[in-house]
C-alpha positions in Angstrom: 125.7 178.6 59.2 122.1 178.4 58.6 119.7 180.4 59.7 117.2 178.6 62.1 113.4 179.0 62.2 110.3 178.3 64.8 107.1 176.3 63.8 103.6 177.3 64.3 102.5 173.8 64.3 100.7 174.1 67.9 98.1 176.0 70.0 99.1 179.2 72.3 99.2 178.7 76.0 96.5 181.0 75.9 93.2 180.5 74.9 89.0 180.2 75.6 87.9 179.4 78.9 86.4 176.5 78.1 89.2 174.8 76.0 91.3 172.3 77.4 94.9 171.7 75.4 96.5 168.1 75.3 100.1 167.9 76.9 101.6 168.4 73.1 99.2 171.8 72.4 98.5 170.1 69.2 94.7 169.1 70.2 92.1 171.8 71.2 89.2 170.4 72.9 85.4 172.5 74.0 84.9 171.0 76.7 81.8 173.1 78.0 78.8 174.9 76.4 79.2 176.4 72.6 81.6 179.3 72.8 85.1 180.1 74.7 86.6 178.1 72.4 89.3 180.6 71.0 92.7 179.3 70.2 95.7 180.9 68.6 98.9 179.8 67.0 101.8 179.4 69.4 104.2 181.8 67.1 103.1 184.2 64.7 102.8 182.8 60.9 105.5 183.3 57.9 104.2 184.3 54.7 102.9 181.9 53.0 103.2 179.4 56.0 99.5 177.6 56.3 98.3 176.8 59.9 96.0 173.4 59.5 93.8 171.7 61.2 91.6 168.8 61.3 88.4 168.0 62.8 88.5 165.6 65.2 84.8 165.7 66.9 81.7 167.0 66.5 79.0 167.8 68.7 74.9 167.5 67.7 72.8 170.0 69.3 74.7 173.3 68.0 74.2 175.2 65.2 77.8 176.6 63.8 81.0 175.2 62.9 84.4 176.0 63.0 85.9 179.7 62.5 89.6 180.5 61.4 91.4 183.5 60.6 94.0 186.1 61.3 95.0 188.6 64.2 97.3 191.2 64.5 96.6 191.0 68.5 99.7 188.9 70.4 97.1 186.4 72.5 99.7 187.4 75.4 98.4 190.9 75.2 94.9 189.9 75.7 93.7 191.0 79.6 90.7 188.5 78.5 90.0 186.2 75.5 87.0 187.1 74.2 84.1 184.7 73.9 83.8 184.7 70.2 86.0 185.2 67.4 83.0 186.7 65.4 82.4 189.6 66.7 84.1 189.9 69.6 87.8 189.7 68.7 86.8 190.8 65.3 85.8 194.1 66.6 89.1 194.7 68.4 90.1 195.3 64.8 93.1 194.2 63.2 91.8 190.6 62.9 90.2 188.9 60.0 88.2 185.6 60.7 86.0 183.6 58.1 82.8 181.1 59.5 83.4 177.2 57.8 79.8 176.2 56.6 79.1 172.9 55.4 79.1 174.8 51.9 79.0 177.9 49.9 82.8 178.8 51.3 84.4 179.8 48.0 84.8 183.6 47.9 83.8 185.8 44.7 85.6 189.1 43.9 83.7 191.3 42.6 85.0 192.2 39.2 86.5 189.2 38.8 85.8 185.7 36.5 85.1 182.4 38.9 88.3 181.1 39.2 88.9 177.0 37.5 89.0 174.5 40.1 92.1 172.6 40.0 91.8 169.1 38.9 90.4 166.7 41.6 94.3 165.6 42.2 97.2 167.6 41.4 100.4 167.1 43.8 100.4 170.7 44.8 98.6 173.6 45.7 100.0 177.0 44.1 98.6 180.2 45.8 100.2 183.3 44.3 103.9 182.1 44.6 103.2 179.4 47.7 103.5 176.0 46.6 102.1 173.5 49.3 102.4 169.5 48.7 98.2 168.7 48.6 97.7 165.6 50.1 98.5 166.3 53.6 95.9 169.0 53.1 93.2 167.0 52.0 90.7 165.2 54.7 89.3 161.8 54.1 86.9 159.5 55.7 89.4 156.6 54.7 91.5 155.4 57.3 95.2 156.3 56.2 96.4 152.7 56.5 95.8 152.2 52.9 96.5 155.6 51.4 99.8 153.8 49.5 97.2 152.7 47.2 96.6 156.0 45.8 93.5 154.7 43.2 91.2 157.1 41.9 88.2 156.3 44.7 90.4 157.5 47.4 91.7 160.8 45.7 88.8 162.0 45.2 86.8 160.7 48.7 87.0 164.4 49.8 84.7 165.6 52.8 82.4 168.3 53.6 83.9 171.5 55.1 82.5 170.5 58.7 82.7 167.1 58.5 84.7 164.8 61.3 88.3 164.7 59.7 88.2 167.5 57.6 91.2 169.8 57.2 91.2 173.3 57.1 93.8 175.8 57.0 94.7 179.7 57.1 97.6 181.3 55.5 98.8 184.8 54.3 100.5 185.6 50.9 102.0 188.7 50.5 101.1 191.7 47.6 103.4 193.9 46.2 101.6 196.8 47.8 103.3 195.4 50.8 99.8 194.3 52.2 98.8 190.8 52.1 95.7 188.8 51.1 94.4 185.6 53.6 93.5 182.8 52.1 91.7 180.0 53.6 92.2 176.5 52.3 89.6 173.7 52.9 90.3 170.0 51.7 93.4 170.5 49.9 91.3 173.6 47.7 92.1 177.4 48.0 88.6 179.5 48.7 90.1 182.3 47.3 91.1 185.4 49.1 88.9 185.6 52.0 90.2 189.0 53.2 92.4 191.7 51.9 95.1 193.8 52.4 96.3 193.0 55.7 99.1 195.1 57.1 102.3 193.1 57.2 104.1 195.1 59.7 103.1 193.4 62.6 103.4 189.7 63.7 100.0 187.4 62.0 98.7 184.6 64.2 96.2 182.2 63.6 93.1 182.3 65.2 91.1 179.0 65.4 87.7 179.1 67.4 86.7 175.6 68.0 82.4 176.7 68.2 79.2 175.2 68.0 78.7 171.9 66.8 82.6 171.7 66.4 84.3 169.9 69.5 87.8 169.2 69.1 90.0 169.9 66.5 93.7 168.8 66.1 97.4 170.6 64.4 98.9 169.1 61.2 101.8 169.6 60.6 102.9 170.9 57.2 106.8 171.5 55.9 107.8 172.9 52.8 109.7 175.9 51.4 106.8 178.6 52.2 108.3 182.0 51.0 105.8 183.9 49.2 107.6 187.0 48.1 106.7 188.5 44.9 109.4 188.4 42.3 108.4 192.4 41.3 110.4 194.8 42.9 108.8 195.8 46.0 108.0 199.5 47.0 110.3 201.4 49.5 108.0 200.8 52.8 107.9 197.2 51.9 109.0 195.1 55.4 110.9 192.6 52.9 112.3 195.2 50.5 115.7 195.6 52.6 116.3 191.8 51.9 118.0 190.5 48.9 116.6 188.4 46.5 116.7 184.7 46.1 119.7 183.6 45.7 121.9 186.4 46.1 125.2 186.3 48.5 127.5 188.7 49.2 131.1 188.5 47.9 133.5 186.7 49.7 134.4 182.9 50.2 132.1 180.0 48.9 129.2 179.2 50.9 128.8 176.0 52.4 126.4 173.7 50.9 123.4 174.7 53.6 124.2 178.1 52.7 123.1 177.7 49.1 119.1 177.2 50.2 117.4 180.7 49.6 114.5 180.2 50.4 114.5 176.7 52.6 116.6 176.6 55.9 117.1 173.6 58.6 116.2 174.2 62.0 119.0 173.9 64.4 117.6 171.6 66.2 116.4 173.9 69.0 112.2 173.4 67.5 110.4 170.8 69.3 109.2 168.3 66.8 111.4 169.2 64.2 114.3 166.8 63.2 117.6 167.8 62.6 119.0 165.5 61.1 120.4 165.9 57.3 117.7 164.2 55.6 115.0 166.4 57.9 112.4 168.4 56.1 113.2 171.8 55.0 111.1 174.4 56.0 110.4 178.0 55.5 112.8 180.8 55.3 111.7 184.3 54.3 111.1 185.7 57.9 109.5 189.6 58.1 111.5 191.7 60.6 109.5 190.8 63.8 110.0 186.9 63.6 113.1 186.2 65.5 115.3 183.0 65.2 115.2 180.4 68.1 117.1 181.3 71.3 
């Protein structure tokens, strides 16, 4: 029987005091002031799994924009949700948050040459060994009803990072030393490793701070095979070191068809919003030890 999974494509019920979630917990709106807009993903993220949001509403009169990142703090363990992600939540430790600006979001790493941008329209975004369909990641000002035309103007019509309908995501990619790098994705483009050497021994939740001029955001589900495990041997202490390599199976009878999917699994019907039919999209498999299957 194929393994099952949980999706993190909605917000946690624990959030800032000024946040209101819709019934599906996929839309978060800050109803007062400019702060106390902190939100978290419902579940910890798997390696290579992106948590993607789209800016739905802006509010004039405030200085500052959306902030996203990762935290090792379980939202339910927080006695009080901090007023700000920066600096309050970050000062609690084991939290990495990136403030989105209208421009200058790309990370430059000392000692490394500037990375070459991908062509304007490649079908997939590649980060380490994570391969994500780019179309879902890109926010555009044109309504989607004509997206099937896919003309060059539509493909290149990418919004500024802080604009309404802009899409911003966060993920982490495992490294060979057992740590992880955090990547921020803005409208289908990787901004580089905005934080490095994140510990992977604890669950990592997505952080979305609906701050200042960003008033409302909506979670965009992205479904794809997202195992990001390095192909080289891992150190003995690495959380994934005990796992067999992709494609490996123990001796015994031939597996069923679904068991031949080493990096993608089907949900057994227990995950809200995920079809369990044979034509349903395939989603992540490389779970870390703390990631339990659905009950």
